[in-house]
C-alpha positions in Angstrom: 0.5 0.9 -40.1 -0.5 -1.5 -37.4 3.2 -1.8 -36.2 3.4 2.0 -36.1 0.4 2.2 -33.8 1.6 -0.5 -31.5 5.3 0.4 -31.2 4.8 4.0 -30.0 7.1 5.5 -27.4 4.3 5.6 -24.9 3.5 1.9 -25.3 7.2 0.9 -25.1 7.6 2.9 -21.9 4.4 1.3 -20.5 5.7 -2.2 -21.4 9.0 -1.5 -19.7 7.3 -0.2 -16.6 5.1 -3.3 -16.4 8.1 -5.6 -16.7 10.0 -3.7 -14.0 6.9 -3.9 -11.8 6.7 -7.7 -12.2 10.4 -8.0 -11.4 10.2 -6.0 -8.2 6.7 -7.3 -7.2 8.0 -10.1 -4.9 10.0 -7.5 -2.9 7.1 -5.1 -2.4 4.4 -7.5 -1.5 4.5 -6.3 2.2 4.0 -2.7 1.1 1.2 -3.6 -1.3 -0.6 -5.6 1.5 -0.2 -2.6 3.8 -1.9 -0.3 1.3 -4.6 -2.8 0.4 -5.3 -3.3 4.1 -5.6 0.5 4.4 -7.9 0.6 1.4 -10.1 -2.1 3.0 -10.4 -0.2 6.3 -11.1 3.0 4.4 -13.9 1.3 2.5 -15.4 0.3 5.9 -15.2 3.8 7.3 -16.2 5.8 4.2 -20.0 5.5 4.8 -19.5 7.1 8.2 -17.5 9.9 6.7 -20.2 10.5 4.1 -22.9 10.8 6.8 -20.8 13.1 8.9 -20.0 15.3 5.9 -23.7 16.1 5.6 -23.4 18.0 9.0 -19.8 19.2 8.9 -19.6 20.1 5.2 -15.9 19.4 5.3 -14.4 16.0 4.3 -11.1 16.6 6.1 -12.8 17.3 9.3 -15.3 14.5 8.9 -12.4 12.0 8.1 -10.4 13.2 11.1 -13.4 12.7 13.4 -14.2 9.2 12.0 -10.5 8.0 12.1 -9.7 9.3 15.6 -13.2 8.3 16.8 -12.6 4.7 15.5 -9.3 4.6 17.4 -10.9 5.9 20.5 -13.7 3.2 20.2 -11.1 0.5 19.8 -9.1 1.6 22.8 -12.3 2.0 24.9 -13.4 -1.5 23.9 -10.1 -3.3 24.4 -8.8 -1.6 27.5 -11.2 -3.5 29.8 -10.7 -6.7 27.9 -6.9 -6.4 27.9 -7.0 -5.5 31.6 -8.9 -8.7 32.4 -6.9 -10.7 29.9 -3.7 -9.4 31.4 -4.7 -10.7 34.8 -5.5 -14.1 33.4 -2.3 -14.2 31.3 -0.3 -13.3 34.4 -2.0 -16.0 36.5 -1.7 -18.5 33.7 2.1 -17.9 33.3 2.5 -18.4 37.1 0.7 -21.7 36.9 2.3 -22.8 33.6 5.2 -24.7 35.1 2.8 -26.8 37.2 0.7 -27.5 34.2 3.7 -28.6 32.2 4.9 -30.8 35.0 1.4 -32.3 35.2 1.3 -33.1 31.5 4.9 -34.4 31.6 4.1 -36.8 34.5 1.0 -38.0 32.7 3.0 -38.8 29.6 5.8 -40.5 31.5 3.5 -42.7 33.5 0.8 -43.4 30.9 0.9 -46.9 29.3 0.4 -47.6 25.7 -0.1 -51.3 24.8 1.4 -52.3 28.1 4.5 -50.1 27.6 5.3 -46.8 29.2 6.4 -43.8 27.1 10.1 -43.8 28.4 10.4 -47.4 27.2 9.4 -46.4 23.6 11.0 -43.0 23.2 14.2 -41.3 24.5 12.2 -39.0 26.8 15.3 -37.7 28.6 16.4 -35.9 25.4 12.9 -34.6 24.8 12.0 -33.3 28.3 15.6 -32.5 29.1 15.6 -29.8 26.5 12.8 -27.9 28.3 15.2 -25.8 30.3 17.3 -24.8 27.2 14.1 -24.0 25.3 12.9 -21.7 28.1 16.3 -20.0 28.2 16.3 -19.6 24.5 12.8 -18.1 24.7 14.0 -15.6 27.3 16.9 -14.7 25.2 14.5 -13.7 22.4 12.9 -11.0 24.6 14.8 -8.2 22.8 13.7 -9.5 19.4 10.1 -9.5 20.7 10.5 -5.9 21.9 11.7 -4.9 18.4 8.8 -6.8 16.8 6.3 -5.0 19.0 7.9 -1.6 18.2 7.7 -2.4 14.5 4.1 -3.4 14.9 3.3 -0.1 16.5 5.1 1.8 13.6 3.1 -0.2 11.1 -0.1 0.6 12.9 0.7 4.3 12.9 1.6 4.2 9.1 -1.6 2.2 8.5 -3.7 4.9 10.3 -2.1 7.7 8.3 -2.7 5.9 5.0 -6.3 5.3 5.9 -6.7 8.9 6.8 -5.3 10.2 3.5 -7.4 7.7 1.5 -10.5 9.0 3.2 -9.6 12.7 2.9 -8.5 12.6 -0.8 -11.0 9.9 -1.9 -12.3 12.1 -4.8 -8.8 13.0 -6.0 -7.5 9.5 -5.8 -10.5 8.2 -7.7 -10.1 10.8 -10.4 -6.4 9.9 -10.9 -7.3 6.2 -11.0 -9.9 6.7 -13.7 -7.4 8.7 -15.8 -5.8 5.3 -16.6 -8.9 4.3 -18.6 -10.0 5.5 -22.0 -13.1 7.7 -22.1 -15.5 5.0 -23.2 -14.4 2.8 -20.2 -14.3 5.4 -17.5 -18.0 5.0 -16.5 -17.7 1.2 -16.2 -14.4 1.5 -14.3 -16.1 3.9 -11.9 -19.0 1.5 -11.4 -16.7 -1.4 -10.7 -14.6 0.6 -8.3 -17.7 1.7 -6.4 -19.0 -1.8 -6.3 -15.7 -3.2 -4.9 -15.6 -0.4 -2.3 -19.1 -1.2 -1.2 -18.6 -5.0 -1.0 -15.3 -4.8 0.7 -16.3 -2.2 3.2 -19.5 -4.0 4.1 -17.7 -7.3 4.4 -15.2 -5.7 6.9 -17.9 -4.2 9.1 -19.8 -7.4 9.1 -16.7 -9.4 9.9 -15.8 -7.3 12.9 -19.3 -7.7 14.4 -19.2 -11.4 13.6 -15.8 -11.8 15.5 -17.2 -9.9 18.5 -20.3 -12.2 18.5 -18.1 -15.3 18.4 -15.8 -14.1 21.2 -18.7 -13.2 23.5 -20.6 -16.5 22.8 -17.4 -18.6 23.4 -16.6 -16.7 26.6 -20.2 -17.4 27.9 -19.8 -21.1 27.1 -16.5 -21.4 28.9 -17.8 -19.5 31.9 -20.8 -21.8 32.2 -18.5 -24.8 32.0 -16.3 -23.3 34.7 -13.1 -23.2 32.5 -10.2 -21.0 33.7 -9.3 -18.0 31.6 -12.7 -17.9 30.0 -12.4 -14.2 29.0 -8.9 -14.6 27.6 -9.9 -17.7 25.6 -13.1 -16.0 24.3 -11.0 -13.1 23.2 -8.5 -15.4 21.4 -11.4 -17.2 19.7 -12.9 -14.0 18.5 -9.6 -12.6 17.2 -8.7 -15.9 15.4 -12.1 -16.0 13.7 -10.6 -13.4 11.3 -8.6 -16.2 9.8 -11.0 -18.3 7.8 -11.2 -22.0 8.5 -7.8 -22.3 10.2 -8.5 -19.7 12.9 -11.3 -21.5 14.7 -9.4 -24.8 14.5 -6.4 -23.2 16.2 -8.6 -21.5 18.8 -10.2 -24.9 19.7 -6.8 -26.4 20.1 -5.7 -23.7 22.5 -8.9 -24.0 24.5 -8.5 -27.8 24.8 -4.8 -27.4 25.8 -5.7 -24.9 28.6 -8.6 -27.0 29.8 -6.6 -30.3 29.6 -6.8 -31.0 33.4 -10.6 -31.0 33.3 -12.5 -34.3 33.0 -13.1 -36.0 29.7 -16.8 -35.1 29.9 -16.0 -31.4 30.2 -13.6 -31.6 27.3 -16.4 -33.1 25.2 -18.8 -30.4 26.3 -16.2 -27.7 25.3 -15.9 -29.2 21.9 -19.7 -29.4 21.5 -20.1 -25.8 22.8 -17.4 -24.6 20.4 -19.1 -26.3 17.4 -22.4 -24.9 18.5 -21.0 -21.4 18.6 -19.5 -21.9 15.1 -22.8 -23.2 13.8 -24.7 -20.2 15.2 -22.1 -17.9 13.8 -22.2 -19.5 10.3 -26.0 -20.0 10.0 -27.5 -17.2 12.1 -25.1 -14.4 12.9 -23.3 -14.1 9.5 -26.4 -14.3 7.3 -28.0 -11.6 9.3 -24.9 -9.3 9.4 -23.9 -9.8 5.8 -27.4 -9.5 4.5 -27.3 -8.8 0.8 -23.5 -8.7 0.6 -21.8 -11.1 -1.8 -21.7 -14.6 -0.3 -18.4 -16.5 -0.7 -18.6 -20.2 -1.1 -16.4 -22.2 1.4 -14.4 -23.5 -1.6 -13.7 -19.9 -2.7 -12.5 -19.1 0.9 -10.3 -22.2 0.9 -8.8 -21.2 -2.4 -8.2 -17.6 -1.4 -6.8 -18.7 1.9 -4.2 -21.1 0.5 -3.2 -18.9 -2.4 -2.8 -15.9 -0.1 -0.7 -17.8 2.3 1.5 -19.1 -0.5 2.1 -15.8 -2.3 1.3 -13.1 0.2 2.2 -14.5 3.6 0.4 -14.0 6.9 -1.2 -10.7 6.1 -2.5 -12.2 2.9 -4.3 -14.8 4.9 -5.9 -12.1 7.1 -7.0 -10.1 4.0 -8.0 -13.2 1.9 -11.8 -12.7 2.3 -11.4 -9.1 1.1 -9.2 -10.2 -1.8 -11.6 -13.0 -2.7 -14.5 -10.5 -2.6 -12.6 -8.1 -4.9 -11.7 -10.8 -7.4 -15.3 -12.1 -7.4 -16.6 -8.6 -8.2 -14.1 -8.2 -11.0 -15.1 -11.6 -12.5 -18.8 -10.8 -12.2 -18.5 -7.3 -13.8 -15.9 -8.0 -16.5 -16.8 -11.6 -17.5 -20.0 -13.2 -16.2 -22.4 -10.3 -16.4 -21.5 -9.4 -20.0 -21.9 -13.1 -21.1 -25.2 -13.5 -19.3 -26.4 -10.2 -20.7 -25.6 -11.3 -24.3 -27.4 -14.7 -23.6 -30.4 -12.8 -22.3 -30.5 -10.5 -25.3 -30.1 -13.4 -27.6 -33.0 -15.3 -26.0 -35.2 -12.2 -26.2 -34.5 -11.8 -29.9 -35.5 -15.4 -30.5 
């Protein structure tokens, strides 16, 4: 009787579909990351759609206004920054050969334990390859153009997916809940709402945190008189989206650009950078995240490395949202039921 219940046509088809999904999963990771990223953005925008619906009484219209309004805000915010950054990038590229020559001369003439670098390493082969490297970089301009075009296409697709998730939220939620038996639908609905709230709040707080870090770092670099302060502040703010590694990379870039400055100024840059990170971690983030779920640094490390290993670059970007989702699932499906049983047991005793 038990075998009869298990080996039904429906269960067999379901098992085959699961096996097929596991087989093709490595090939569709990029697509899944695209849809998960769209879901994360939709979670962040959904509260604004709900508020606007109270006035417009139409979800499609409210979703359209929020999506296109968000795009307009991003463009309005980044056009001045990009304009200034473009000027700094252009100036930096013009001065780059001189900076490379300055660093090269320093390395060639510096002494280590009484010996110059050319005496210890075959520097001719190292520095002689600079021209061929530059030529190879220029030859990749077409590939860079194709990459930018693909990025634009992905951005358009991402925008459309976010739009349809917002417009058809009720329909998609209903279809999702159909996968659960009647006695679990309410719990699944509660978990889904909890995940949407946590992930959406995390995204909004993260964006504000990135902006705060970028502005603070730009101010520090302007005060210290470092070139390309706006550009470096923008880079620091953008890289702050990558947990742990992003700030480290940003500091390396800043030190590389500020290399000609004095040792004292380099130390002040490092101190200022660490101060910005401390203010972000212990003042800005706690205020912005408020009652949102806090992720322990070890959890962020784990999510970061696992996402990089299995999901690639975009997995790293989305690792905090993935970690938040997994933590909610663990809390709702495992920890909360266990703690509830313990509490009930203690009350009975």
